[in-house]
Rosetta silent file (secondary structure, phi, psi, omega in degrees, C-alpha in Angstrom):
SEQUENCE: MTAHQIKNISLETIKIGFGVFLASVGLKMFLLPNGFLDGGATGIAILLSEVIDLDISLLLPIVSIPFFVIGYFTINKRILIKSTLSIIALSLMIHFENFDPITDDKLIIATFGGLFLGGGIGLAIRNGAVLDGSEILGIYINNTFGVSIGASILMFNIILFGITAIVLTPEIAMYSILTYIVTGKAVDFTIQGFENYVGMMIISNKSLELQDCFLERVGHGLTVYQGVKGYGKRGAHSEREIIHLIVNRIDVRRLHRMIDEIDEEAFVIEFDVNDIKGGKIKRYLSSQ
SCORE:     score description
SCORE:     0.000 S_00000001
   1 L     0.000  128.792 -177.008    0.000    0.000    0.000 S_00000001
   2 L   -78.248  165.254  178.745    1.456    3.368   -1.043 S_00000001
   3 H   -62.674  -35.796  179.238    1.756    6.435    1.150 S_00000001
   4 H   -64.860  -41.588  178.615   -0.905    8.155   -0.945 S_00000001
   5 H   -65.566  -41.094  178.073   -3.368    5.307   -0.378 S_00000001
   6 H   -61.870  -41.730  179.065   -2.661    5.315    3.362 S_00000001
   7 H   -62.767  -44.030  179.955   -3.259    9.060    3.452 S_00000001
   8 H   -63.365  -43.581  179.529   -6.586    8.702    1.581 S_00000001
   9 H   -64.227  -39.941  179.219   -7.776    5.898    3.867 S_00000001
  10 H   -63.780  -44.091  178.842   -6.789    7.920    6.941 S_00000001
  11 H   -64.582  -42.674  177.354   -8.675   10.989    5.716 S_00000001
  12 H   -58.765  -44.894 -178.594  -11.738    8.902    4.863 S_00000001
  13 H   -62.329  -43.579  179.537  -11.681    7.333    8.326 S_00000001
  14 H   -63.631  -44.291 -178.720  -11.418   10.713   10.050 S_00000001
  15 H   -66.754  -42.286  177.204  -14.261   12.170    7.992 S_00000001
  16 H   -63.346  -40.661  177.694  -16.503    9.143    8.524 S_00000001
  17 H   -60.243  -41.379  178.069  -15.701    9.297   12.242 S_00000001
  18 H   -67.563  -37.383  176.287  -16.723   12.955   12.355 S_00000001
  19 H   -62.147  -42.169  176.846  -19.886   12.085   10.433 S_00000001
  20 H   -61.615  -41.553  178.206  -20.706    9.396   12.991 S_00000001
  21 H   -61.819  -46.040  179.461  -20.145   11.938   15.770 S_00000001
  22 H   -60.758  -43.619  179.746  -22.503   14.472   14.145 S_00000001
  23 H   -63.104  -39.759 -179.958  -25.191   11.828   13.662 S_00000001
  24 H   -67.087  -35.162  176.178  -24.866   10.726   17.300 S_00000001
  25 H   -63.914  -45.803  178.788  -25.239   14.339   18.477 S_00000001
  26 H   -59.391  -40.046 -179.285  -28.414   14.723   16.445 S_00000001
  27 H   -74.791  -50.709 -170.489  -29.828   11.519   17.904 S_00000001
  28 H   -77.975  -33.441 -176.003  -28.684   11.764   21.527 S_00000001
  29 H   -89.235  -27.564 -174.013  -29.054   15.504   22.101 S_00000001
  30 H  -118.733  -58.594 -167.197  -32.228   16.157   20.114 S_00000001
  31 H   -77.775  -51.293 -173.144  -34.253   13.236   18.741 S_00000001
  32 H   -62.190  -43.521 -178.983  -34.012   10.390   21.260 S_00000001
  33 H   -63.062  -17.552 -176.719  -34.881   12.342   24.434 S_00000001
  34 H  -113.965    4.584  176.199  -38.098   13.479   22.745 S_00000001
  35 L    72.040   17.299  178.655  -39.066   10.295   20.925 S_00000001
  36 L   -79.290  146.066  179.552  -38.726   11.849   17.459 S_00000001
  37 L  -105.907  155.944  161.459  -37.985    9.546   14.546 S_00000001
  38 L  -108.288 -179.072  177.171  -35.962    9.859   11.399 S_00000001
  39 L   -83.438 -179.097  172.228  -36.630    7.666    8.391 S_00000001
  40 H    69.121 -156.960 -177.252  -35.015    4.375    7.464 S_00000001
  41 H   -62.727  -35.535  177.878  -33.354    1.876    9.764 S_00000001
  42 H   -62.046  -41.753  178.353  -32.638    4.577   12.347 S_00000001
  43 H   -64.194  -40.552  177.243  -36.332    5.401   12.512 S_00000001
  44 H   -61.331  -44.610 -179.283  -37.247    1.725   12.960 S_00000001
  45 H   -62.524  -42.113  179.240  -34.728    1.413   15.807 S_00000001
  46 H   -64.989  -43.928  179.781  -36.089    4.533   17.551 S_00000001
  47 H   -61.043  -44.955  179.397  -39.691    3.324   17.150 S_00000001
  48 H   -64.152  -37.429  179.756  -38.825   -0.117   18.556 S_00000001
  49 H   -65.159  -31.504  176.931  -36.953    1.458   21.483 S_00000001
  50 H   -73.040  -33.525 -174.608  -40.106    3.426   22.334 S_00000001
  51 H   -83.310  -46.012 -173.209  -42.312    0.332   22.108 S_00000001
  52 H  -106.758    3.609  174.971  -40.221   -2.388   23.788 S_00000001
  53 L    55.689   50.009  176.033  -38.048   -0.147   26.006 S_00000001
  54 L  -119.962  142.249 -175.276  -34.715   -1.464   24.745 S_00000001
  55 L   -58.822  133.855 -178.441  -31.655    0.724   24.282 S_00000001
  56 H   -65.353  -25.615  178.938  -31.328    2.001   20.705 S_00000001
  57 H   -64.349  -23.663  173.772  -27.573    1.333   20.804 S_00000001
  58 H   -88.835  -36.602 -175.452  -28.484   -2.373   20.789 S_00000001
  59 H   -72.069  -37.015 -174.190  -31.417   -2.090   18.402 S_00000001
  60 H   -59.840  -48.387  176.987  -29.663   -0.092   15.677 S_00000001
  61 H   -64.530  -36.507 -179.045  -27.111   -2.808   14.713 S_00000001
  62 H   -65.719  -45.724  179.495  -29.798   -5.509   14.974 S_00000001
  63 H   -63.450  -31.684 -177.081  -32.234   -3.595   12.753 S_00000001
  64 H   -76.305  -17.471 -175.172  -29.422   -2.949   10.253 S_00000001
  65 H   -57.138  -49.502  179.876  -28.547   -6.642    9.817 S_00000001
  66 H   -58.998  -37.186 -179.592  -31.241   -7.417    7.168 S_00000001
  67 H   -66.689  -39.595 -179.406  -30.228   -4.351    5.159 S_00000001
  68 H   -75.658  -25.900  171.517  -26.554   -5.327    5.201 S_00000001
  69 H   -63.939  -43.825  174.478  -27.418   -8.897    4.217 S_00000001
  70 H   -61.589  -40.846 -179.676  -29.127   -7.365    1.156 S_00000001
  71 H   -63.435  -27.971  177.948  -26.092   -5.134    0.715 S_00000001
  72 H   -58.627  -32.354 -179.329  -23.810   -8.169    0.546 S_00000001
  73 L   -99.391    1.092 -170.241  -25.420   -9.010   -2.801 S_00000001
  74 L  -120.558  -44.592 -171.864  -25.917   -5.417   -3.954 S_00000001
  75 L  -113.080  169.431  178.455  -23.080   -3.035   -3.111 S_00000001
  76 L   -59.063  137.414 -175.711  -19.295   -3.006   -3.172 S_00000001
  77 H   -64.084  -32.632  178.240  -17.797   -5.100   -0.352 S_00000001
  78 H   -64.885  -41.801  177.134  -15.463   -2.281    0.710 S_00000001
  79 H   -63.822  -40.788 -179.397  -18.469    0.017    1.143 S_00000001
  80 H   -62.135  -44.015 -179.888  -20.284   -2.737    3.053 S_00000001
  81 H   -64.417  -46.774  179.597  -17.387   -3.206    5.472 S_00000001
  82 H   -62.315  -37.673 -179.421  -17.023    0.534    6.081 S_00000001
  83 H   -67.863  -42.184  178.582  -20.787    0.872    6.562 S_00000001
  84 H   -61.424  -46.110  178.802  -20.928   -1.995    9.059 S_00000001
  85 H   -64.347  -35.561  179.635  -18.079   -0.515   11.094 S_00000001
  86 H   -67.077  -41.511  177.780  -19.732    2.930   10.937 S_00000001
  87 H   -63.184  -42.624  177.779  -23.037    1.568   12.271 S_00000001
  88 H   -62.259  -43.370  179.016  -21.202   -0.170   15.127 S_00000001
  89 H   -63.046  -40.595  178.659  -19.303    3.052   15.902 S_00000001
  90 H   -63.089  -42.484  179.277  -22.568    5.047   15.868 S_00000001
  91 H   -62.663  -41.678  179.422  -24.178    2.564   18.270 S_00000001
  92 H   -65.960  -40.785 -179.868  -21.209    2.780   20.636 S_00000001
  93 H   -66.375  -40.264  177.686  -21.207    6.576   20.583 S_00000001
  94 H   -61.747  -39.675 -177.296  -24.949    6.669   21.281 S_00000001
  95 H   -68.260  -41.368 -172.386  -24.443    4.274   24.199 S_00000001
  96 H   -94.866  -18.761  177.867  -21.549    6.103   25.836 S_00000001
  97 L   -68.761  147.327 -177.788  -22.432    9.723   25.064 S_00000001
  98 L  -133.144   52.053  179.617  -24.154   11.557   27.875 S_00000001
  99 L   -72.951  142.612  171.981  -25.469   14.751   26.312 S_00000001
 100 L   -91.763  138.426  176.201  -28.164   16.667   28.139 S_00000001
 101 L   -57.313  137.304 -175.292  -31.124   17.862   26.034 S_00000001
 102 L  -101.532   -6.913  179.406  -30.663   21.572   25.366 S_00000001
 103 L  -159.820  156.636  173.652  -34.269   22.506   24.527 S_00000001
 104 L  -114.548   10.318  176.255  -37.825   21.244   24.731 S_00000001
 105 L   -75.331  117.687 -172.314  -39.018   23.254   21.718 S_00000001
 106 H   -66.459  -33.263  179.395  -40.277   20.617   19.302 S_00000001
 107 H   -68.489  -42.205  177.425  -39.614   22.677   16.183 S_00000001
 108 H   -64.712  -40.279  179.888  -36.007   23.325   17.204 S_00000001
 109 H   -60.924  -49.363 -178.485  -35.574   19.639   18.075 S_00000001
 110 H   -63.620  -40.204 -175.805  -36.881   18.466   14.693 S_00000001
 111 H   -71.596  -54.320 -174.961  -34.853   21.070   12.769 S_00000001
 112 H   -77.327  -30.134  172.649  -31.470   20.829   14.474 S_00000001
 113 H   -61.454  -43.371  177.010  -31.766   17.105   15.120 S_00000001
 114 H   -65.205  -37.580  179.844  -32.317   16.662   11.391 S_00000001
 115 H   -65.164  -47.876  179.973  -29.419   18.976   10.538 S_00000001
 116 H   -65.219  -45.261 -178.596  -26.910   17.143   12.723 S_00000001
 117 H   -65.486  -44.552  179.596  -28.137   13.709   11.678 S_00000001
 118 H   -65.562  -38.952  176.889  -28.281   14.613    7.973 S_00000001
 119 H   -62.507  -41.194  178.699  -24.851   16.228    8.087 S_00000001
 120 H   -66.771  -44.349  179.026  -23.389   13.087    9.641 S_00000001
 121 H   -62.814  -44.231 -179.118  -25.100   10.742    7.176 S_00000001
 122 H   -64.005  -40.166  179.282  -24.054   12.903    4.220 S_00000001
 123 H   -65.566  -38.133  177.282  -20.431   13.082    5.358 S_00000001
 124 H   -66.455  -45.097  179.704  -20.327    9.303    5.720 S_00000001
 125 H   -61.299  -41.141 -178.261  -21.891    8.760    2.274 S_00000001
 126 H   -62.965  -22.928 -179.161  -19.458   11.215    0.708 S_00000001
 127 L  -110.906   20.830  168.850  -16.604    9.079    2.042 S_00000001
 128 L    86.626   28.960  176.584  -18.003    5.702    1.012 S_00000001
 129 L  -136.618  157.825 -179.904  -20.055    4.522    4.001 S_00000001
 130 L  -120.032  129.379  177.820  -23.757    4.214    4.777 S_00000001
 131 L  -100.448   -2.707  179.659  -25.239    5.047    8.192 S_00000001
 132 L  -140.684  127.720 -174.235  -28.763    3.990    7.281 S_00000001
 133 L   -71.527  -13.265 -177.704  -29.738    0.728    5.621 S_00000001
 134 H   -64.127  -29.282  176.303  -32.709    2.145    3.713 S_00000001
 135 H   -63.705  -39.146  177.950  -30.325    3.420    1.027 S_00000001
 136 H   -64.904  -42.367  177.206  -29.112   -0.160    0.503 S_00000001
 137 H   -60.558  -40.631  178.671  -32.718   -1.366    0.274 S_00000001
 138 H   -62.542  -41.009  177.771  -33.395    1.355   -2.307 S_00000001
 139 H   -63.372  -42.542 -179.240  -30.414    0.222   -4.412 S_00000001
 140 H   -63.662  -45.795  179.844  -31.591   -3.400   -4.235 S_00000001
 141 H   -64.317  -37.986  178.132  -35.168   -2.562   -5.281 S_00000001
 142 H   -63.981  -43.072  179.955  -33.841   -0.393   -8.102 S_00000001
 143 H   -68.795  -33.676 -173.947  -31.615   -3.208   -9.386 S_00000001
 144 H   -87.515  -44.117 -172.143  -34.338   -5.850   -9.043 S_00000001
 145 H  -115.332   -7.175  179.121  -37.553   -4.078  -10.014 S_00000001
 146 L    80.675    4.716  177.139  -36.394   -0.880  -11.728 S_00000001
 147 L   -77.208  137.507 -175.965  -38.098    1.391   -9.164 S_00000001
 148 L   -61.774  152.166 -179.045  -36.044    4.524   -8.480 S_00000001
 149 H   -61.394  -44.043 -179.658  -34.027    4.632   -5.257 S_00000001
 150 H   -60.999  -43.045 -179.902  -35.754    7.834   -4.120 S_00000001
 151 H   -66.392  -37.759  179.113  -39.238    6.390   -4.674 S_00000001
 152 H   -64.098  -46.582 -179.587  -38.334    3.183   -2.806 S_00000001
 153 H   -65.529  -38.646  179.714  -37.014    5.072    0.227 S_00000001
 154 H   -62.140  -47.321  179.430  -40.035    7.399    0.174 S_00000001
 155 H   -62.866  -40.752  177.476  -42.506    4.495    0.193 S_00000001
 156 H   -57.105  -45.417 -176.192  -40.531    2.777    2.969 S_00000001
 157 H   -76.800  -29.190  174.073  -40.727    5.901    5.126 S_00000001
 158 H   -60.609  -44.424  177.265  -44.409    6.555    4.388 S_00000001
 159 H   -62.465  -44.158 -178.728  -45.148    3.106    5.848 S_00000001
 160 H   -61.479  -47.160 -178.627  -42.836    3.801    8.812 S_00000001
 161 H   -70.427  -30.038  174.269  -44.427    7.151    9.653 S_00000001
 162 H   -63.616  -43.684  176.892  -47.897    5.677    9.220 S_00000001
 163 H   -63.774  -38.869  178.623  -47.056    3.015   11.806 S_00000001
 164 H   -60.251  -42.673 -179.921  -45.614    5.744   14.064 S_00000001
 165 H   -62.555  -33.510 -179.295  -48.896    7.673   13.931 S_00000001
 166 H   -79.937  -47.017 -174.259  -50.789    4.540   14.999 S_00000001
 167 H   -75.798  -42.786  179.675  -48.367    3.202   17.636 S_00000001
 168 L  -100.899 -106.942  177.677  -47.304    6.533   19.156 S_00000001
 169 L  -141.713  153.604  175.502  -49.177    9.728   18.232 S_00000001
 170 H   -59.472  -31.867  179.768  -49.964   11.613   14.995 S_00000001
 171 H   -63.554  -46.788  178.352  -48.097   14.625   16.441 S_00000001
 172 H   -62.693  -38.897  178.605  -44.855   12.662   16.830 S_00000001
 173 H   -61.239  -42.255 -178.842  -45.337   11.243   13.339 S_00000001
 174 H   -68.678  -41.837  176.149  -45.709   14.758   11.875 S_00000001
 175 H   -66.068  -32.188  177.541  -42.650   16.098   13.700 S_00000001
 176 H   -68.431  -36.877  175.600  -40.761   12.996   12.554 S_00000001
 177 H   -62.469  -42.388  176.979  -41.710   13.751    8.948 S_00000001
 178 H   -61.418  -42.674  177.209  -40.319   17.269    9.426 S_00000001
 179 H   -59.403  -43.530 -179.636  -37.129   15.762   10.866 S_00000001
 180 H   -62.271  -41.336  179.449  -36.885   13.433    7.868 S_00000001
 181 H   -64.494  -46.384  179.635  -37.268   16.342    5.406 S_00000001
 182 H   -63.229  -42.466  178.530  -34.585   18.411    7.172 S_00000001
 183 H   -59.244  -45.113  179.922  -32.301   15.364    7.354 S_00000001
 184 H   -61.186  -42.158  178.784  -32.717   14.724    3.626 S_00000001
 185 H   -66.778  -40.121  178.620  -31.860   18.317    2.742 S_00000001
 186 H   -64.517  -38.187  176.092  -28.833   18.273    5.047 S_00000001
 187 H   -61.126  -46.407 -179.515  -27.649   15.043    3.398 S_00000001
 188 H   -59.796  -46.574 -178.916  -28.003   16.643   -0.052 S_00000001
 189 H   -64.241  -39.015 -178.431  -26.072   19.777    0.957 S_00000001
 190 H   -68.136  -41.368 -178.651  -23.311   17.729    2.574 S_00000001
 191 H   -71.905  -45.711 -173.080  -22.894   15.412   -0.414 S_00000001
 192 H   -85.330  -21.202 -179.439  -23.224   18.037   -3.133 S_00000001
 193 L    87.107  163.884 -178.999  -21.477   20.862   -1.291 S_00000001
 194 L   -94.484   -5.862  177.958  -22.436   24.480   -0.879 S_00000001
 195 L   -75.637  130.071 -178.089  -20.433   25.640   -3.863 S_00000001
 196 L  -103.411  110.328  175.903  -22.730   26.540   -6.725 S_00000001
 197 E  -108.272  151.494  179.475  -21.394   25.748  -10.167 S_00000001
 198 E  -128.587  133.382  172.263  -23.210   26.278  -13.426 S_00000001
 199 E   -93.143  143.104  179.454  -22.613   24.542  -16.708 S_00000001
 200 E  -131.188  133.392  172.371  -23.082   26.542  -19.900 S_00000001
 201 E  -119.183  126.601 -172.830  -23.450   25.338  -23.483 S_00000001
 202 E  -124.933  127.141  176.880  -23.229   28.078  -26.097 S_00000001
 203 E  -116.097  120.153 -174.669  -24.041   27.791  -29.799 S_00000001
 204 L  -148.759  149.523  173.240  -22.996   30.790  -31.849 S_00000001
 205 L   -73.299  -11.465 -179.617  -21.977   31.767  -35.358 S_00000001
 206 L  -115.700   47.936 -174.822  -19.094   33.633  -33.713 S_00000001
 207 H   -60.269  -43.985 -177.489  -17.717   30.694  -31.777 S_00000001
 208 H   -62.910  -41.366  178.088  -14.038   31.532  -32.312 S_00000001
 209 H   -63.110  -40.706  178.682  -14.492   35.100  -31.065 S_00000001
 210 H   -64.842  -42.237  179.975  -16.285   33.824  -27.949 S_00000001
 211 H   -61.279  -45.488  179.188  -13.584   31.253  -27.266 S_00000001
 212 H   -61.823  -40.674 -179.026  -10.839   33.873  -27.500 S_00000001
 213 H   -65.365  -45.088  179.958  -12.807   36.210  -25.242 S_00000001
 214 H   -62.349  -45.109 -178.125  -13.435   33.537  -22.596 S_00000001
 215 H   -65.486  -35.293 -177.817   -9.816   32.417  -22.545 S_00000001
 216 H   -77.977  -43.137 -170.167   -8.556   35.986  -22.306 S_00000001
 217 H  -101.519  -23.789  177.432  -11.039   37.428  -19.798 S_00000001
 218 L   -96.782  -44.099  168.952  -12.209   34.428  -17.750 S_00000001
 219 L    93.518    1.284  175.274   -8.927   32.568  -17.768 S_00000001
 220 L  -123.472  167.939 -169.969   -9.886   28.921  -17.419 S_00000001
 221 L   -69.793  165.013  175.580  -10.384   26.169  -19.942 S_00000001
 222 L  -144.096  165.994  179.277  -13.393   25.273  -21.993 S_00000001
 223 E  -117.810  140.103  178.941  -14.451   22.396  -24.220 S_00000001
 224 E  -118.228  121.134  175.703  -15.622   22.709  -27.818 S_00000001
 225 E   -95.712  150.803  174.851  -17.909   20.075  -29.324 S_00000001
 226 E   -98.973  107.725  177.129  -18.397   19.646  -33.024 S_00000001
 227 E   -85.410  152.478 -177.750  -22.131   19.671  -33.746 S_00000001
 228 E  -132.177  130.819  170.382  -23.523   18.215  -36.960 S_00000001
 229 E    55.722   76.190  167.662  -26.695   19.035  -38.916 S_00000001
 230 E  -102.056  163.895  178.457  -28.901   21.407  -37.000 S_00000001
 231 E  -138.379  124.799  178.427  -31.947   23.084  -38.506 S_00000001
 232 E  -140.319 -160.186 -176.171  -33.280   26.488  -37.536 S_00000001
 233 L   -69.065  -17.185  178.195  -34.774   29.582  -39.077 S_00000001
 234 L   -90.617    3.344 -179.974  -31.588   30.100  -41.090 S_00000001
 235 E    97.308 -172.688 -175.717  -31.937   26.667  -42.695 S_00000001
 236 E   -77.789  145.107  176.793  -29.829   23.503  -42.409 S_00000001
 237 E  -131.888  133.583 -177.095  -26.216   23.628  -41.247 S_00000001
 238 E   -82.792  -29.257 -178.736  -23.825   20.742  -41.583 S_00000001
 239 E  -137.625  144.446  177.759  -21.375   21.842  -38.884 S_00000001
 240 E  -156.622  129.652  177.855  -21.634   23.931  -35.739 S_00000001
 241 E   -82.924  140.178  178.305  -19.270   24.364  -32.804 S_00000001
 242 E  -120.056  119.530 -179.992  -20.724   24.066  -29.298 S_00000001
 243 E   -88.965  131.271  179.874  -18.831   25.710  -26.440 S_00000001
 244 E  -127.156  124.621  177.793  -19.092   23.951  -23.086 S_00000001
 245 E  -148.080  157.033  178.638  -17.689   25.433  -19.865 S_00000001
 246 E  -114.445  130.679 -178.915  -18.226   25.290  -16.093 S_00000001
 247 E  -134.798  158.109  170.674  -18.216   28.495  -14.073 S_00000001
 248 E   -68.538  145.642 -175.963  -18.964   29.593  -10.549 S_00000001
 249 H   -57.209  -28.430 -178.605  -22.500   30.984  -10.273 S_00000001
 250 H   -66.131  -19.981 -178.184  -21.092   34.381   -9.375 S_00000001
 251 H   -92.742   -4.189 -170.566  -19.596   34.624  -12.884 S_00000001
 252 H   -62.988  -48.532 -177.592  -22.774   33.826  -14.826 S_00000001
 253 H   -63.187  -37.298  178.685  -24.047   37.395  -15.338 S_00000001
 254 H   -62.659  -42.593  178.692  -20.579   38.517  -16.353 S_00000001
 255 H   -65.105  -37.741  177.643  -20.410   35.765  -18.986 S_00000001
 256 H   -61.780  -40.119  177.828  -23.829   36.741  -20.334 S_00000001
 257 H   -64.072  -40.564  178.654  -22.595   40.309  -20.803 S_00000001
 258 H   -64.120  -40.919  179.266  -19.516   39.030  -22.632 S_00000001
 259 H   -64.316  -43.922 -178.958  -21.666   36.850  -24.910 S_00000001
 260 H   -63.707  -32.458  178.484  -24.015   39.750  -25.676 S_00000001
 261 H   -63.047  -34.277 -174.143  -21.047   41.948  -26.608 S_00000001
 262 H   -97.381  -43.273 -177.023  -19.998   39.473  -29.309 S_00000001
 263 L  -151.059   99.182 -178.718  -23.218   37.737  -30.401 S_00000001
 264 L   -68.690  -18.080 -178.046  -26.617   38.781  -29.043 S_00000001
 265 L   -97.737    9.648  178.528  -28.280   35.943  -30.966 S_00000001
 266 L   -62.887  142.816  178.153  -26.163   33.184  -29.405 S_00000001
 267 E   -94.319  120.666 -173.013  -28.143   30.231  -28.057 S_00000001
 268 E  -122.273  129.450  175.598  -27.186   29.599  -24.394 S_00000001
 269 E  -115.151  129.721  176.588  -28.165   26.636  -22.196 S_00000001
 270 E  -114.268  144.689  176.227  -27.505   26.743  -18.438 S_00000001
 271 E  -151.134  149.066 -178.750  -27.651   23.792  -16.039 S_00000001
 272 E   -72.409  142.805  175.929  -26.725   23.170  -12.404 S_00000001
 273 E  -122.000  120.257 -175.749  -23.531   21.276  -11.611 S_00000001
 274 L   -71.125  -38.128 -176.664  -23.423   19.625   -8.195 S_00000001
 275 L  -159.376  158.768  176.509  -19.677   19.167   -7.975 S_00000001
 276 L  -134.478  156.976  177.333  -16.505   19.285  -10.030 S_00000001
 277 L  -140.513  134.503 -178.984  -13.151   17.540   -9.796 S_00000001
 278 L    78.636 -176.505 -179.671   -9.907   18.556  -11.396 S_00000001
 279 L    69.311 -164.146 -176.776   -9.438   21.462  -13.727 S_00000001
 280 L  -147.303  120.466  177.860   -9.266   25.029  -12.539 S_00000001
 281 L  -114.160  117.883  176.612  -12.123   27.373  -11.687 S_00000001
 282 L   -96.320  142.797 -179.758  -11.195   30.984  -11.052 S_00000001
 283 L  -109.277  130.140  179.970  -13.569   33.239   -9.142 S_00000001
 284 L  -119.644  119.181  179.533  -13.920   36.895  -10.081 S_00000001
 285 L   -91.259  -20.618 -178.540  -15.722   39.213   -7.697 S_00000001
 286 L   -86.384  140.005  178.157  -15.139   42.352   -9.726 S_00000001
 287 L   -86.790  150.966  178.959  -17.523   43.174  -12.554 S_00000001
 288 L  -128.857    0.000    0.000  -16.244   44.096  -15.969 S_00000001
C-alpha cells in the first residue's frame, strides 16, 4: 500500500468518524430524548426502542442486519465493510455519550436534530459509508424491479411514519416527517457541497471570437464540441461548434454580458452542476 493510499484511507476514516459523531449528536441531544424519529433503519430502531423499552444502541445494529445482508449481494464489499463498522461506531457513541437535552421546543428539536443527523449521514456517504440501511434497500429494489431509489425510500418511510402515527401519536409522526425532510436536505447539501457551479453550453456563429474572449477574460479552460446538422430559421447547417464550460454561479451574469457583446443571438443553455473535480475554476468578484 502506497503512502498516498494510506493518506486517503486515513482521511476517509477521520471524515466518517466525524460524520458518525454528528449523527450521534443529532440523535442523543435532540431526537431520542423526545421520541422523534428519522426515516429508514434509524427510525425503525427509535420506534422499537419506544415500544419495547430497549436501548437504541443495541437495536440499531440488529435492525441494520437485514439491510446489510441485502447489501452483501448489492453493493461493493469495501463500502459494506465501512458501513458496518460505521453503524457499530454510531451505536457505541450513542451508548456512551451523555449529552443533556438543550431545549424542549419541538420545532427546534426536529430542525437541528435533522441537521446534525443529515450532516453526519451525508459526510459518511461522501466518504463511502452508509449510516442507514434504507439506502441499501433502495439500491436493491432499483436493481431488481427498476423502481427509483428515491421512490423506494419514500414508500418505505411513508409506511414507517404511518405506523408511528398509529403506535405513538400523529403529532410525533408529523414532527418525525419534518425531521426526515430536514435530514434529507442536510444530506443533499453535505454530499453536493455548498459551492454553486453552473454549466453553460453556447451555440454561436461567432464561436471563435467567444472562445478567444473567454480564454482571455475568464482565464480557465473550456471544451468545444463539433455539432452536426442542426436546422433552424436560417436553414440547415452541416457543422456547428458548441462551447461547453463550467463556471462559478457568481460569474454567470458577467459571462452573459460578454456573450451579448460578441453575439446577441447566441443560443445559451444553463444547467446546475453539483460538484466538479480537477481542472481550474477561477472566481472573479469584480464586474467588468
